[in-house]
N, C-alpha and C positions, 0 to 999 in steps of 0.2 A: 175728742182730739187722738183717740190713737186709729177713729175709722179713717181720718184726714191720712194718715201717717201710712197706715197701710195701703191706702187708695194711692196715695203718690207713689208707693213703691210699685205698686200694681202698672203703675203708668209710665214709670221710669222703665222698668223692665220691659215692656211690650216697647218702649221706644227704640231702645237697643238692639231687642232682635230684630225688629224691623230697620234699622240702620243698616244691620250686618248682613241681613237677608238680600240688603240692594246694595252691597259695596261690590266698589272694584273687583274685590280677591274674588268674591261668589261668583260675580258674573264672569271672574276668569275661568271660573271651576267648573261655573254651568257651561259655557263653549268652549273648553279645551280641543271637543272634535276640530275645529274650524285651527288649531296646528298644525302642519303639514309634515311628517316625518316621514325619511329615506333613509337606509342601510347600506353601507358599501361592504362588503359585496350582501348583496342579497341574501343570499342565503351565507350564515357564516362560515369558514374556513380555518381547519388549524395548520400552522404552520412553525417550525420551532418550538413544538412543543407549546404554542400559546395559542389563544383565539382571540383577534383584532377584530375590532368592531370603529365602522364610523359611522357615526348619527347623526345627520343632517335634519335641523329642526326650522322652518318658516313660518314664522308668524305674521297674520296678517294687520292690514292695518288698523288701528284704535282697539286694539286687543290688549296690548303689555299695558298693564293701566303703571304708572310711573313711582306709584309707590310701595309697589308689588314686589317680591325678591321670590324665585321658584327655585330650589333645589331639586334637583334631579338625579336619580339614583339608579341608573341602568343596570338590572340581574338578569342571568343567566340561570332559569329556572330547571331542574330537571327531577326526572323522580327521584325522590330519596334525598333532597338537596338542592342549595343553589350557590353561584356565587357572583358576587356585585363585582360591578366596577367599581374606579374611583368617582365619586360623585361630582358634579359641575353644577355652579352656580350662576342664574340669570338674574338680571334686577331692572328696574324700571329707568326712568331718568331721573329721578328727585330721590332713587336711593342713596346713604351717602356710604359710597361703599366700593371694592376695586373689581367686583365682578363685570361679566359682560354685559353691556346695555342692551335692551332692544328699545328702540324706542318707538311711542305710544304710538304717535301721528304716521307714521311712515310704514312702521312695522319691519321686522327684522329679521335677521335667520343667525345661526349659530352652529360650529361645528364641531362637535366630540370625535375624540378619537383614544380609544381605549384598549388594555392588553390585558387579560386574566392568563392563568394555566389553563391548558385543558385535560380532563379529564375525560373516559371513556364513556359517560353515564351523559354527556352532554350530546349524543349525536340525537336525540328526544328531546330536543329543548325548546324551551320562547324564551326571547329577548325580548324582557318587561322594562318599562319606564314608571318608576314611582316617583311620583311628584309630590314634594309639600311646598302649599302656598303660604307665605307670610306675609304679613301688615300690621306694621305697630307690632301690637299686643295678640293677634288675632290671627290664627292658622289654621289652614285645612288641606286635607288628603286628596286630592284628583284621583281619577277613577285609574285603576292603573292600564294602563296599554299595549298590547304586543307589536311590535316592532318586525319582528325575523322568528323563524322559524328554525330551529335543528342546525349541526353543526356539519359540515362536509369534511372528515378526516381522512384524506386519501393517503397525506403526508405518513401518514402513521402504518401504511401497508409497506413500509421498508423493512427488508431483512437484515436486522440487526445481528447478524452473525462475522464479525468480523474474524480477519485472518491473522491467527498467533503463524511463526515463522519456526520450523525446528533449526537447532543448533546444529549444525555440521560442521564448518570450516572454523579453524581458528581464523583472527585476524593475520594477517602477512604480515603486519608492519604496524609502524605505532600512530600512521594516520590512519590507522580506522579501517584501510581497506580490505575487504575479500577477496579470496584470491582459489577459486573452486578447485585448483587442483595442491591446495597445501592443507597436509593431515586428510587425505580421501583417501580409502582401503582401495588398493590394487590387488587383486590375487596375482597379476603378473607385471611386472615391474622392472623396465628395460635399466641395463646397467652396463659399463664396457670398461674398457681401460686397456690406455696408450704407451707407446714406446717409440722411441727414435732411434733407428742406426744411422749414424751420421756419415758421411763420406769426404774424403779428401777431394781438391779441384782436379775436375778432367777424370774422379777414376769412378768406378762402379765396383770395385773389388772392398770384399767388407771385413774389416781390419778384426783380430782376435780381442784387442781391448772393447771393443762396439759389442763383442757379443758376451763377452764376460761381466758387463756392466749388469750393475744393482738391477737398473731398470728392466732387464731384458730378462732377467731371474725372476723378478714379480711379475713379471708379463705369464713365463711359463707355467709358476706357480696356481697362478689364476685360470688360466684354461683346463689345467689338469685338476685341480679343485671345481672348476663347475661342470667339467665334463664328469666325473664321478659324482656329487652330490645329488641328491635324490632332489632338491628343492631347487634345483639350479640347472639350465639348458643352454648349452653353448650353442647358439645359433650362428655365429660363421667367424671368419677371423679377414678382415679387410689390410691389402696393402696399397696403401698411396706414395708412389716412387715421385721426386721432385730433383731438379735441374735450379741453380741458383739463376735471377734472369741478368747473368753477364756471360758475354761471350756470343756465339752466331746461333742465332735458333736453330740451323740445323743440326751444329753441334749439338745443344742440347736436346734435342727433342730424341737424341742416339741416345746419349749419355743418358736420361730418365729411362728410356726404356730398357738399358741396361742394369739400371739397380732395381727397377720394377722386378727382374728376372731373378738378379741373385738374392733380394729381399724374399719373395714368395720361396728360393728354395730353401733360406734357411730355414723357414716355418716348415715348410713341407717336413723337412727331414728331423726337427726338433718334433713335430706330432707322429710321426713314425718310428720315433724311437720312445716316447710316450704310448706308441697303442691308441692313441686319438686320432678320431674320425668325425674331420671338420669339413664345411664347403671353404674355401680357399677363394677370394674373390680382391681383382688388383688393378690397378690404373695408374697412367701416369701422367704428370704435369711438367711440359718440357721447359716455363717460366713461371716458377713461381712468387706472382706478382702480387696475389693478397696475402701470402706468407711473409711478404716486404714490406706490404702495406701496414700490417700488423705487429709487425718487427720494431719498424719505425715508428708508431704511434706509443709505445713502452719504451722508445730509449732515450737518452740526454744527448742525443748527437748535436751538435750545432749545426745548423741550415736545416734542424727536421723539417718546419715548418714550409719552409719554401720547397722539399725534397717533395713533399706531401702534394703541396700545390703544382706542382710537375706533372705528377701521377695523377689529378682530379683534371688536369687539362689536355692530356695524352691518352689514346686509350692505344695507339701502336707502338708494338715493344720495343722495336727499333728506336724510334725517335725519343721514349720513357729513358731506356739507358742512353743514349745521345747526350741527354739533358740532363740527366744523374751525374753521369762522367765531366760536364762539362763545369760542375760544381766542383773542382778539385783540391778546395780545401776541406770538405766534406768525406767526397768519395773515398778519400782512405781509410778514415773512421768506419764508413762502410763496407768499405774490404774488410776489414779485419773483423768488423763486431757481427754485422749482420749476414752476410754474403755465405759463410760458413755455417750457419745454424741450418740454410735451407738447401744445404745437399744431405739430404736425405729420404729415408723410406719410414713413411709413419704406419705400424703395424698396430693398429687395431682389434681388440677381441671383442665380441657384442654375444652378453649374456642375457638372458630374461631368472631373474628371482620369482621363484615361485611361489607363492606366499599358503595359507591353509584353503582346504576343500570349503565350498558353502556347508557342507553335513558336519564338519568339523569345528565351524564356527558356532553353529548351531549347536551344535554339542554341551560346548566350553561353554556359551552362554548360560545355559541353564546350568551346567554343573560345577564349573569352576571359573568363572571369569573374570577372575583375577589374573588368569594365565593369556585371557589375551590384552592388548593395546588398546588405546581410544579409538584408533579407528577401526580396527577390527569389532567391537562392541557395538559401533555407529552402524557398521556396516549388516551386524549379526540383527539390530532392531527393524534394518531396513527388509530384512530378506522373509520377513513374515509377514502375512497379513491379519495378524492373530492381537487385536488390541492390549488385549491383557499381557501378552508375552510380550510386544512391544514397550509397554509400561514398566514390566517386568525388568526388563533390560536395562531402559533408562534406569532405574531403578539403582539395580546393581554395579550402573556404570557410576551415580552421584557416589556409591557408598567406595566403592574401588579408588576411585579419582576423584575423592571430595573439595580437590582444589579448581576442576574443571568445569566452569562454568555451564558446561554443558548438558553435566546429567540433570542439574536441579531445571533447566530451562525446558527439557526434555519432557519430562516429568512433569509441568506443568502446560506443557504444551497435550500430553494424553489426557490429565484431569477437566483442561478447558474443553476438548473433545467431548467429554461426560458430563457436561455442563456442571462440573464442581468448579465455580468459578472462585470458593476463597482459598481451595486446595491450592489452584492453580497462581491465584496472584501468592499465595504465603512463597511458594516454589521458582518467581520469577523475581520475585525480592532476594531470595537466595542467591540465584544466578547473580542480578545486579550487583550483588555486594562484594563477590571475586570478580567482577568485570564492571565496574562503571563506564556508563555512560557506551555501550555497546550497542550500538545499532538494531540487533536483532531482539535483544531483550526489552528497549526501549518499546520498539514493536508491540509487543504482548503485553507491558503493562498499561500500554494504550489501548490495548483490548479490552485490558480488566475496566480499566475505568469509562469504555464504550459501554460494556452491557450495565456497568454500576451509573450511567448518566451522569457521569463527570466529565463532558462535554470540555469543558475548558482543559482540565488536566493530559485530558485524552490528544486534544490538541499539539498541546506542548509537546507530551511523547512522542508522539507522529511524527513531528518536527525534526525530534532528534534520533529518529530511526532513517533516517536519509540514507542510500545506500544498501539498504537490508533486503530489497527485494519491493515484486512488482504488488506485494500484498499491501506492500504500505499506503498506495495509492487507492488501491479497493478499499480499506480503511477510510482512508479521509474522504471517501467518495459517502460513504454512509453516513461518516460524522457528518457532512455538509448540510445532503439530505436533512437530518436531523435538525440542524440549525437553519432550515431554510433556506439554504442559498444554494438554489436548486442548479445555475448556472455554473458556479464552482464546481459540484456535484456531476456533473455532465463530463467537464472537462478531465477530474481525476477518473471518471468512470468511463476511459476512451475505448475503442470500438475492440483494443485487447484485455479487454476487463472480462472475465469470468463471468461475475456474478450480470447475468441478463435481467433480472428481474429487477434489479436496483440500476439498472439504467437505463432502463425500458419506464422504468417511476421519476426519473430524475428528470427525464425529458418528455414525459408525460406533465410533470408537477412546474418544466421551464416553458408550457406552452406549444411542446413538437409534437404534436401527436401523430404525428406523419413516422417522424423518424422514432416515438417511443414505440409502434405498430412496426415499424421495419426490425428494430430491435427485439422485442419478444417474438417476433415471429422465426427469428433467424438461430433462437433457441435449440440446441439440439434433444432437449426433453420438454417438453412442456409439462409445468408443473402444475400445482393448484395456482399457485399465487399468479404465477405467467398468462392463467388464460383466467382468471379474475381481473388482472392490468386490462387484458385484452377488451375485456367485457366494460370498460369504464372507456375505454377509447373508443367502443364502436357507439357504446350512447351519448358519448359527447357530439359524434357525429352522426346521431338520430340513424342508425344503422341498424335497424332494429333486430331482424333475421340474426346478423353477425353477432347482437349480444347477448339472445336468447341463446344461441349454440354455443358461445363460450361462460356465459354462466352456468351451465347444464355441468361442461366440462371440469368448470372449476370447483363446481360441490361434488362431482363426483370421483375428480382427484383427491378432496380433502374436504370431507362433509363442514368442516368448521365455516366454509364461507357461505353455506346457506343461512346463518345467523349474519353475519355479517352485511349481506347483502341483501336481507329483511329490512335492519334500518339504513341502510346506507343512502344518502340523499342523492347518490350522483346518480342514481334510479328514480329517484320523485317522481318524475313525470311519467313511469310508466307503473305506478304504486298501483291503479287501479283497473289495467288491464288484466283479463283474465288468466293468459298465458304467464303472465307474471306472478299472482297467486298460487299458480295451479305450482310452483316450484318449491312451497314454503308446507304444502300438503303432504 
């Protein structure tokens, strides 16, 4: 009885083995080579920090068994590790599930799209498909198949050196607009003071009461102080005499000339009295229509708008005078309030205010920065080429004027230029607390975010930096290359861009090889990066001799490109060439 049971068990096991060996699942495993795979692109590429793969599978007629399920795991395998894409599942017609169905009789196809994050080890990688088949309680592993080799990483050649901005000017108004003349140090600053001598109608005589006016006394004092002070220079005194625009033009011309003479005489006498040597320039205007218009615009005279319209309609002085006088109700007010102010000689003293010399500013910046104002301290940093001194001056600025954002911002600028990203961020954040939403600071915080790989944060900050300077567009161009948006990157990195390498790279990645080569060739200095990008352009165009010349130049200028080129699939078709091999010996 035991022998019978043992014999029955052996027969059952052999029968099961034969059934599995001939099962549809085993048959699919055995004939897996009949499946046709294609990968787009044929050589994988990294864009936006990811490696995207499109895998197309074509199954022949009568291959896919109705009750079989295939789970396909695409894996990018490289030295020291591997990264898997999201698996996809295919099923036969009789499987009760919701996966892609592949018909048995007609065969069918499937398209898979997947994305994984890129790392530099993936340059020499194999894209493998690991397939697990199942039917009922049985499952088998198919032979692993390699469908693509390597990853092209040209997009990673971007020069991620975003441009921070110095804090130089204060915002000129609440709208945040920057005016280059606001708070900018000028050693010589023009200044002036103006006073009027007023005449009676049809007279060129200067009345005593005019000579004793407070503004004339102030003018004389202003001229004397400017002449004697060491930090001031009296440039000249200008006399401009006028007649009011009423009466005959000939009479007014003579009258304005006489007023020019009498006013100039008074100034000459005062200068001689005070022993002051100065140039005097003079001129006269027979009918002061410009002055008339200016006073009318400020007045509350009835029919003011009508009078101003007359001035706009007619340029002939006689017609103007006639039309204004025709407005009899208003002309009385004009005669009483406006015209007397135009019978004058305007005396202007022009002075240069002379600030500290470069040597004085440099000395005080080192020894006693508290004796310099903000504009002078910022100027002190601009006149030295020593980064350590610049950083020290900005640190002194931050200590002396702790409520001014520019000190911390500029220390952050120097820290970033030295590669101290954490210290730069700390200083930019202090500046941001002092002047929130300042576009210069937003740009600089965006630079930190971009260096840290925080792309969304960087994009938000650069968006808030509008109006800060052309550096913002350069930084957005870098960001868009990082994000894989090459068309937008090209637009940001326009012809005015200072980064020839990044602009050329953006054009290359956007499919414009000719534009990329033109940009790279226009660079005033050929760096290792620019030469390497030229080599890629030439390789894509099949220009072998130019490619080798560019590769040699790039390695000579920066030996790091020797290692990059050896593993770069942009040059895959040259890998067996003896000249290519010689580059790496």
